[in-house]
C-alpha angles and dihedrals in degrees: 000000000000130000092262094053095078110062113005102170093231097114092236112138115234134165108228132167112239119225121258112281125242113277090250092054100054118118135259082042115252120219113256095207093106093060099039113116110204111222121229113295097015095102090054091049092049093048091047090053091047095049096042094043090232130138117258114229111200120191123189150114120309110271094018093123100262094139093042092064093075092049090056094046093047091049094047096045099037096241093151128235114348115251111221131207111181105199124218133171088270096052117119134190091238093059091049091053101043144327126228119195098209094167092051091052092049090050091050091049091053094049100035118102095192106064094201092055095041093050095051106121097195098084090057098052129078132167117241124224095274093043091051091048090054096052117115110271142157092236129036117258122228117236127186116202098192124206096353089173088072089066131104110275092252098055098082090052091046089057095056100085096043093048092046098047100031091218142089141170136232105226092201089060095042087061095038119114093234121068096212128048130170108227126195119247124236113280091348142096089226123107137208124209111235117202119207091344096286130121126190125175122233095193114036107230124245101249125192118188118191127206135181089205095256096127135047109227124215117260095242088058095046095050090058092056137071103232128210129173121204108231120230103269121245122227090258092052090048092052090052092047096047092044091053091052092047094042094237142089112258117221119247090222135045135046096319092048089049090051092052093046092050090051091050091049092052092051091049089052089058102258116153105244134146125225092231088064088062091047090054093047096049092046094052099036093048093058120108090236095048115132120259137210118007092354090058092051091050091050091048091052090048094052097042098044114148111260099222091065125079 
């Protein structure tokens, strides 16, 4: 089939078989830790964070692999599945620690015939990603706090005490009539028994916080982190990265090399572009059925459109 044989815009129904997707867009999603190429200095920053039990704050361009770092570390060091907290402007520390469905409990109390069952608090509590990461464990857990610069300005400061002490309490359980309650873990059917409403970690988690550089963080927060900034990738580094994702060696000459070099030049000039845009462009334009001529130029412009423009 050719490029124009998929969607033609003529309204005529047809059953066609779509081409195989890019390796990074297969589902269920496959971890990218095996193809991630750590840039210079990143290994030292990771090891410093591991040894000092400090969070690692990584700043860099979108799509530069900031969130993939923790997948690779967790896989190499057997930290288990990565816990993920995707931060937005509405994110709060309390939600990351635990969630309490007070309205659900009130509703159950009103409908429940058995008072002991209806008043059980456990079904209405669940640890969040940070709360789960701080539970006592034999091995550290891995926690990704993604795009922390999207947060409310107060969130980094709110995190200070919890990250420094490695403990927190659930006020609802501190006041609860029973001393021990089994609380559900984040995105899991497992439970952890909480005694007197207090949780203290025994192995500080490996925490990676990512930032696109859109917020200036307070100094007390920064001094508690190991900081690393992803350098702007060179054309050679981009060829290596794209080749690793595609499972092949990219040529250093020809149309694909020109595409990579042009992308690197635009980044160096300060344009807002993401590396996954380049991945998409190389994948599509390297296909045997890729468009040619003016259609190829239009597709290139579509895929590599600057991100700060609508």
